[in-house]
C-alpha positions as CSV (number, residue, x, y, z in Angstrom):
1,M,103.4,93.5,63.0
2,T,105.8,94.4,60.2
3,A,106.6,92.3,57.1
4,L,110.0,91.6,58.5
5,T,108.6,90.5,62.0
6,E,106.1,88.2,60.3
7,A,108.8,86.7,58.0
8,M,111.1,86.2,61.0
9,A,108.4,84.4,63.0
10,A,107.5,82.2,60.1
11,A,111.2,81.4,59.4
12,R,111.9,80.6,63.0
13,G,108.9,78.3,63.1
14,I,110.1,76.4,60.1
15,A,113.7,76.1,61.6
16,G,112.2,74.7,64.7
17,G,110.6,71.9,62.8
18,V,113.8,70.8,61.0
19,P,115.6,67.8,62.6
20,G,119.1,68.6,63.6
21,G,120.9,65.3,64.1
22,V,123.1,62.9,62.2
23,F,121.0,61.1,59.6
24,A,122.3,57.6,58.9
25,G,120.6,54.5,57.7
26,G,117.2,56.3,57.6
27,E,117.4,57.4,61.3
28,W,118.0,60.8,63.0
29,R,120.4,60.5,65.9
30,A,122.3,62.7,68.2
31,S,126.1,63.1,67.9
32,S,127.9,60.2,69.6
33,S,129.5,62.8,71.9
34,G,126.3,64.6,72.5
35,A,128.0,67.8,71.2
36,V,126.0,70.4,69.4
37,L,126.7,73.3,67.0
38,A,124.9,76.6,67.0
39,V,123.4,77.9,63.8
40,D,123.3,81.7,63.7
41,D,121.4,84.2,61.8
42,P,124.0,86.4,60.0
43,G,121.6,89.3,59.9
44,T,121.3,89.5,63.7
45,G,124.0,87.3,65.2
46,E,121.4,85.4,67.2
47,T,121.3,81.6,67.4
48,I,118.4,80.1,65.5
49,A,119.0,76.4,66.0
50,E,121.3,73.8,67.4
51,V,122.4,70.7,65.4
52,A,124.4,67.6,66.2
53,D,128.2,68.2,66.0
54,A,129.3,64.9,64.4
55,Q,132.4,63.0,65.5
56,V,134.5,60.5,63.5
57,E,132.3,57.6,64.6
58,D,129.2,59.5,63.3
59,G,130.8,59.9,59.9
60,L,131.8,56.3,59.8
61,A,128.3,55.3,60.7
62,A,126.9,57.3,57.9
63,L,129.4,55.7,55.5
64,A,128.5,52.3,56.7
65,A,124.8,52.9,56.0
66,A,125.7,54.1,52.5
67,A,127.9,51.1,51.8
68,D,125.2,48.7,53.0
69,A,122.6,50.4,50.8
70,Q,124.9,50.6,47.7
71,A,124.2,47.2,46.0
72,P,120.3,47.4,46.3
73,W,120.3,51.0,45.2
74,A,122.5,50.3,42.2
75,A,120.1,47.4,41.3
76,T,117.1,49.6,41.5
77,P,115.8,50.2,37.9
78,P,116.8,53.5,36.5
79,R,113.1,54.5,36.0
80,E,112.5,54.0,39.7
81,R,115.5,56.1,40.6
82,G,114.4,58.8,38.2
83,E,110.8,58.8,39.6
84,I,112.0,59.4,43.1
85,L,114.1,62.4,42.0
86,R,111.1,63.7,40.0
87,R,108.8,63.4,43.1
88,A,111.4,65.2,45.2
89,Y,111.5,68.0,42.5
90,E,107.8,68.5,42.8
91,L,107.9,68.6,46.5
92,I,110.7,71.2,46.5
93,V,108.7,73.4,44.1
94,S,105.5,73.1,46.2
95,R,107.4,74.2,49.3
96,R,109.5,76.9,47.7
97,D,108.4,79.7,50.0
98,D,109.0,77.9,53.3
99,L,112.4,76.5,52.1
100,A,113.3,80.1,51.1
101,L,112.5,81.5,54.4
102,L,114.6,78.8,56.1
103,M,117.6,79.5,53.7
104,T,117.5,83.3,54.2
105,L,117.3,82.9,58.0
106,E,120.5,80.7,58.1
107,M,122.5,82.2,55.2
108,G,121.4,85.8,54.9
109,K,120.7,86.3,51.2
110,P,117.6,88.4,50.3
111,L,114.4,86.4,50.3
112,A,113.8,86.8,46.5
113,E,117.3,85.3,45.8
114,S,116.5,82.4,48.2
115,Q,113.3,81.7,46.3
116,A,115.3,81.7,43.0
117,E,117.8,79.3,44.5
118,I,115.1,76.9,45.6
119,T,113.7,76.9,42.1
120,Y,117.3,76.4,40.6
121,A,118.0,73.6,43.1
122,A,114.8,71.7,42.2
123,E,115.8,71.8,38.6
124,F,118.8,69.6,39.2
125,F,116.5,66.9,40.4
126,R,114.2,67.3,37.4
127,W,117.2,67.2,35.0
128,F,118.8,64.2,36.5
129,S,115.5,62.3,36.9
130,E,115.5,62.4,33.1
131,E,119.2,61.4,32.8
132,A,118.8,58.3,35.0
133,V,117.2,56.5,32.1
134,R,119.8,57.6,29.6
135,I,122.9,55.9,31.0
136,D,124.2,54.1,27.9
137,G,127.0,51.9,26.8
138,G,128.3,50.4,23.6
139,Y,128.6,47.3,21.4
140,L,131.0,46.8,18.5
141,V,132.8,44.2,16.5
142,A,136.5,44.1,17.5
143,P,138.7,45.1,14.5
144,G,140.1,41.6,14.3
145,G,136.6,40.1,14.1
146,G,137.2,37.4,16.8
147,S,135.4,39.1,19.6
148,R,132.8,41.6,20.5
149,V,133.5,44.8,22.5
150,V,130.8,45.6,25.0
151,V,131.0,48.8,27.1
152,A,128.9,49.4,30.2
153,R,128.7,52.3,32.7
154,Q,128.2,51.4,36.3
155,P,127.9,53.5,39.5
156,V,131.1,54.5,41.1
157,G,129.8,53.6,44.6
158,P,129.4,55.3,47.9
159,S,130.3,59.0,47.6
160,L,131.1,61.7,50.0
161,L,129.6,65.1,48.9
162,V,131.0,68.2,50.7
163,T,128.8,71.3,50.1
164,P,129.5,75.0,50.9
165,W,127.4,77.5,52.9
166,N,126.8,80.0,50.2
167,F,124.2,78.0,48.1
168,P,123.0,75.5,50.8
169,M,120.5,73.7,48.7
170,A,121.5,74.1,45.1
171,M,125.0,72.8,45.8
172,G,123.4,69.8,47.4
173,T,120.9,69.0,44.6
174,R,123.7,69.5,42.0
175,K,125.6,66.7,43.6
176,I,122.9,64.4,45.0
177,G,120.9,64.5,41.8
178,P,123.5,62.8,39.5
179,A,124.8,60.6,42.2
180,L,121.3,59.0,42.8
181,A,120.5,58.9,39.1
182,A,123.7,57.0,38.5
183,G,123.0,54.5,41.3
184,C,125.4,55.8,43.9
185,T,124.6,56.1,47.6
186,V,125.9,59.2,49.3
187,V,127.1,60.8,52.5
188,V,126.5,64.6,52.5
189,K,128.4,67.0,54.7
190,P,126.9,70.4,54.5
191,A,128.7,73.5,55.9
192,R,128.3,74.1,59.6
193,Q,127.0,77.6,59.0
194,T,124.0,76.5,56.9
195,P,123.1,72.8,57.6
196,L,119.3,73.4,57.9
197,S,118.5,73.6,54.3
198,M,120.2,70.3,53.7
199,F,118.4,68.7,56.6
200,A,115.1,69.9,55.1
201,L,116.1,68.4,51.8
202,V,116.7,65.0,53.3
203,R,113.2,65.0,54.8
204,I,111.9,65.7,51.3
205,L,113.9,62.8,49.8
206,E,112.5,60.5,52.5
207,E,109.0,61.6,51.7
208,A,109.6,61.1,48.0
209,G,110.3,57.4,48.7
210,L,114.1,57.2,48.8
211,P,115.2,54.0,50.6
212,S,117.0,54.1,53.9
213,G,120.7,54.5,53.7
214,V,120.9,55.9,50.2
215,V,121.4,59.5,51.4
216,N,123.1,60.1,54.8
217,V,123.9,63.5,56.3
218,F,126.1,65.0,59.1
219,T,127.6,68.4,59.9
220,T,130.6,68.9,62.1
221,S,133.0,71.4,63.6
222,R,135.9,69.0,63.1
223,S,135.7,68.7,59.2
224,G,139.3,67.9,58.7
225,E,139.4,65.1,61.2
226,V,136.1,63.5,60.2
227,T,136.6,63.9,56.5
228,S,140.2,62.5,56.5
229,Q,138.9,59.4,58.2
230,L,136.3,58.8,55.6
231,L,138.7,59.4,52.7
232,R,140.9,56.6,54.1
233,D,138.1,54.1,54.4
234,P,138.0,51.6,51.6
235,R,134.2,51.6,51.4
236,L,134.3,55.2,50.1
237,R,134.7,55.4,46.3
238,K,134.4,59.1,45.5
239,L,134.7,62.6,46.8
240,S,132.9,65.6,45.4
241,F,133.9,68.9,47.0
242,T,132.8,72.4,46.5
243,G,134.9,75.0,48.4
244,S,138.1,76.9,48.5
245,T,141.2,76.0,46.3
246,E,143.3,75.8,49.4
247,V,141.1,73.1,51.1
248,G,140.7,71.4,47.7
249,R,144.4,71.0,47.4
250,T,144.5,69.4,50.8
251,L,141.7,66.9,50.0
252,L,143.3,66.0,46.7
253,A,146.5,65.1,48.6
254,Q,144.6,62.9,50.9
255,C,142.7,61.2,48.1
256,A,145.9,60.4,46.3
257,S,146.9,57.7,48.7
258,R,143.9,55.7,47.6
259,V,143.7,57.1,44.1
260,L,140.1,58.1,45.1
261,R,137.8,59.4,42.3
262,T,137.3,63.1,42.8
263,S,135.3,66.1,41.5
264,M,136.5,69.5,42.6
265,E,134.6,72.8,42.2
266,L,137.0,75.3,43.7
267,G,137.7,79.0,43.9
268,G,137.1,81.6,41.3
269,N,138.4,85.1,40.4
270,A,136.0,86.0,37.5
271,P,137.1,88.8,35.2
272,F,134.4,91.1,33.8
273,L,135.5,92.6,30.5
274,V,133.7,95.7,29.1
275,F,134.8,97.0,25.7
276,D,134.2,100.4,24.3
277,D,131.6,99.2,21.8
278,A,129.5,97.5,24.5
279,D,125.9,98.6,25.3
280,L,126.9,100.3,28.6
281,D,123.3,100.1,30.1
282,A,123.4,96.3,29.5
283,A,126.9,96.0,30.8
284,V,126.0,97.8,34.0
285,E,122.9,95.6,34.4
286,G,125.1,92.5,33.8
287,A,127.6,93.8,36.3
288,V,125.0,94.2,39.0
289,Q,123.8,90.6,38.4
290,A,127.3,89.1,38.2
291,K,128.6,91.0,41.2
292,M,125.7,91.2,43.6
293,R,124.1,87.7,43.2
294,N,124.2,86.2,46.6
295,I,125.7,89.4,48.1
296,G,128.9,88.7,46.0
297,E,129.4,85.5,47.9
298,A,129.6,83.2,44.9
299,C,132.4,81.5,43.1
300,T,131.1,82.7,39.8
301,A,130.7,86.3,41.1
302,A,132.5,89.0,38.9
303,N,135.6,89.7,41.0
304,R,137.5,92.2,38.9
305,F,136.3,94.6,36.2
306,Y,138.4,95.4,33.2
307,V,136.9,98.3,31.3
308,Q,138.3,99.9,28.2
309,R,139.8,103.3,29.0
310,G,137.4,105.4,26.9
311,V,134.3,104.2,28.8
312,A,135.9,103.3,32.2
313,R,134.8,106.4,34.1
314,E,131.3,106.4,32.7
315,F,130.8,102.7,33.5
316,G,132.2,103.1,37.0
317,E,129.9,106.0,37.9
318,A,126.9,104.2,36.5
319,L,127.7,101.1,38.5
320,A,128.3,103.0,41.6
321,K,124.9,104.7,41.2
322,R,123.2,101.4,40.9
323,L,125.0,99.7,43.7
324,G,124.7,102.7,46.0
325,A,120.9,102.7,45.6
326,L,120.4,99.0,46.7
327,A,118.5,98.6,49.9
328,I,120.5,97.0,52.7
329,G,119.0,95.0,55.5
330,H,118.0,91.7,56.9
331,G,117.4,89.2,54.1
332,L,113.8,88.4,55.3
333,D,112.7,92.0,54.8
334,P,111.0,92.1,51.4
335,A,112.6,95.5,50.6
336,T,116.2,94.2,51.0
337,R,118.4,93.7,48.0
338,V,121.7,93.4,49.9
339,G,121.8,91.1,53.0
340,P,124.6,90.4,55.4
341,L,127.8,88.5,54.9
342,I,127.9,85.1,56.4
343,D,130.0,85.8,59.4
344,Q,132.4,88.2,61.1
345,R,135.4,86.6,59.5
346,A,134.0,87.2,56.0
347,L,133.2,90.8,56.9
348,A,136.7,91.5,58.2
349,N,138.2,89.9,55.1
350,V,136.1,92.2,52.7
351,A,136.9,95.3,54.8
352,G,140.6,94.4,54.7
353,L,140.7,94.0,51.0
354,V,139.0,97.4,50.5
355,D,141.3,99.2,53.0
356,E,144.4,97.8,51.3
357,A,143.2,98.9,47.8
358,R,142.5,102.4,49.2
359,V,145.9,102.7,50.7
360,G,147.3,101.7,47.3
361,G,145.5,104.7,45.7
362,A,142.1,103.4,44.7
363,E,139.2,105.8,44.7
364,V,136.0,104.8,46.4
365,L,133.0,105.8,44.2
366,T,130.4,104.3,46.6
367,G,130.5,102.3,49.8
368,G,133.7,101.3,51.3
369,E,132.6,100.8,54.9
370,R,130.9,98.4,57.3
371,I,127.5,99.2,58.8
372,D,127.5,99.5,62.6
373,G,125.1,97.4,64.6
374,A,123.9,93.8,64.7
375,G,124.7,91.6,61.7
376,N,127.5,91.3,59.2
377,F,126.8,94.2,56.8
378,Y,129.1,95.9,54.4
379,R,128.0,98.5,51.9
380,P,128.2,97.7,48.2
381,T,131.4,99.2,47.0
382,V,132.9,100.4,43.7
383,L,136.6,101.1,43.4
384,T,138.4,102.9,40.6
385,G,142.1,103.5,40.0
386,V,142.9,100.0,41.3
387,T,146.2,98.5,40.6
388,H,146.4,94.9,39.1
389,G,148.6,93.6,42.1
390,V,146.4,94.4,45.0
391,R,144.6,91.5,46.9
392,A,141.1,92.7,45.8
393,V,142.2,91.7,42.3
394,R,144.4,88.7,43.1
395,E,142.1,87.0,45.6
396,E,138.5,86.0,45.6
397,I,136.6,88.8,47.4
398,F,133.4,87.0,48.2
399,G,131.6,90.2,49.0
400,P,129.9,93.2,47.5
401,V,133.0,94.9,46.1
402,A,133.7,95.8,42.5
403,P,137.3,96.9,41.7
404,I,137.7,98.6,38.2
405,I,140.9,98.6,36.1
406,A,141.1,100.4,32.8
407,F,142.7,98.7,29.8
408,D,143.7,100.0,26.4
409,D,143.2,97.1,23.9
410,E,142.0,93.4,23.6
411,D,145.4,91.9,24.3
412,D,145.9,94.0,27.4
413,A,142.6,93.0,28.7
414,L,143.1,89.3,28.1
415,A,146.6,89.3,29.5
416,M,145.2,90.8,32.8
417,A,142.1,88.6,32.8
418,N,144.2,85.3,32.4
419,D,146.9,86.4,34.9
420,T,145.5,84.2,37.7
421,E,145.7,80.7,39.0
422,Y,141.9,80.5,38.8
423,G,139.7,79.8,35.8
424,L,136.1,79.2,36.7
425,A,133.8,82.0,35.2
426,A,134.4,85.1,33.1
427,Y,132.1,87.8,31.5
428,V,132.5,89.8,28.3
429,F,130.4,92.7,27.1
430,T,130.8,93.8,23.5
431,E,128.5,94.4,20.5
432,G,131.1,93.0,18.1
433,L,130.2,89.4,17.3
434,E,133.7,88.4,16.1
435,R,135.4,90.1,19.0
436,G,133.0,88.5,21.4
437,L,133.6,85.0,20.2
438,R,137.3,85.5,19.9
439,V,137.7,86.8,23.5
440,C,135.5,84.0,24.8
441,E,137.8,81.5,23.2
442,R,140.9,83.1,24.4
443,L,139.8,83.5,28.0
444,E,141.3,80.7,30.3
445,S,137.9,79.9,31.9
446,G,135.6,76.9,32.1
447,M,132.5,79.1,31.7
448,V,131.9,82.5,29.9
449,G,128.9,84.8,29.8
450,L,128.8,86.8,26.6
451,N,126.6,89.9,27.2
452,Q,125.0,88.4,30.2
453,G,125.7,88.4,33.9
454,V,124.1,85.2,34.9
455,I,125.4,81.9,33.5
456,S,124.4,79.1,35.9
457,N,122.0,76.6,34.3
458,P,121.2,73.0,35.3
459,A,121.3,71.9,31.7
460,A,124.9,73.2,31.2
461,P,128.2,71.8,32.4
462,F,129.4,73.8,35.5
463,G,133.1,73.8,36.3
464,G,136.5,75.4,35.8
465,V,140.0,75.0,34.5
466,K,143.4,75.6,36.2
467,Q,143.1,75.7,39.9
468,S,139.3,76.2,39.8
469,G,138.7,72.5,39.8
470,L,138.4,69.2,38.2
471,G,135.3,67.7,36.5
472,R,131.9,69.2,35.6
473,E,128.5,69.3,37.4
474,G,125.2,69.7,35.6
475,G,124.4,69.1,32.0
476,R,124.6,65.9,30.1
477,V,128.1,65.2,31.4
478,G,127.2,65.7,35.1
479,I,126.2,62.2,35.6
480,D,129.5,60.9,34.2
481,E,131.2,62.0,37.4
482,Y,129.4,59.2,39.2
483,L,129.9,56.5,36.6
484,E,132.8,54.0,35.9
485,I,133.4,52.6,32.4
486,K,133.6,48.8,32.2
487,Y,134.9,47.1,29.0
488,M,134.0,43.5,28.4
489,S,135.6,41.4,25.6
490,I,133.3,38.5,24.5
491,R,134.7,35.8,22.4
492,A,132.9,35.4,19.1
493,P,134.2,32.4,17.2
494,W,131.5,32.6,14.6
């Protein structure tokens, strides 16, 4: 039996033990209609599980459970809330390998990356277990002296958390962790392509001692219909969404009628700037990390590469050599470094972006083609001679494609880098400290990596500017998204 065969058997066994229903009020139940959704392995196209396809009434049942549990959960001492998150952190870490097998089976990323995501996901629970006891307020004498100003921070209330398929556990813990720490109950809607990791996480939270109704979960093929009903329900107090800017705009419009509290982590189009004084070996390594993490299916992925003209060819050829040598295959194969894209639609989109760039005169240094056979595979691709107006530069690629554009000077690079509606992440490589800081400050982006290709960190505020979102997740400010500020004026006649 090969390593891949063994891993596949183990992963399917784990998937078979994960409940696949609607989880509401501490109980697993079938969809009210009896409908189910197939969960497919993107590396083979085969169905690995069937889960409940929630209807509107199932979503409302989950919200009802969250609303019923809100008052007692908010009254639970912060230390107790934090200890539950801490126990969940420890359980996730202890089961990292099994959880990684499950994630790779349903999402496709290489097993080593799934293991790294499980560790990353667990850290959000550890971080916010510590933040639960640090929710503070304020006390001061009013300027006129006749009263005292008391400021308290209280939980927002029942929250709807909508998570994407590309980081099926980390995007969950990044939202659930601060919500629970703040004293909010939640309804989680994971993506239909990758619900199993979230279901496994719910089981862990149950085992850690989370009371019934505090976390409720469903997935559905009718996201728009179910979500819109929840957003109109007065029991819901907040929406946290991670996904495309297009869907985010629609949800914001729906939230406007109730002036619902929102957090939005939306699309990205990260520029990767390489100046002629950069350490090119470090820049290429950083490019591999920033481009190929999660097969390029990440909102923080480097999307367009601006390289100073004098080193553009050398950088492009070195990057093409690195990407062209990466082993492609099923994510459960230990040798794999590039797994499949999530589905056929994603594969067709990536192929279309490359084909259009090629028609526009781009040169393919490596890749540029699908791989025949089962699964949704596309070869890592490096393009040079790309024009700034092609879709591969204007749109989020979400795949293993690196378009390179040469620039002449700093102002030229910044003008192109900032010429986008997005502003989530950016990367800069230069050995000049003054230039590095100056460029970081001038980039219109919520996050910047200076001489490094990985920037995600549970202790740092994650989020973007412009149409890349509203609010921040992680760091000390992450819990603020789930807290309301209350001011109390207390008469003080003495």
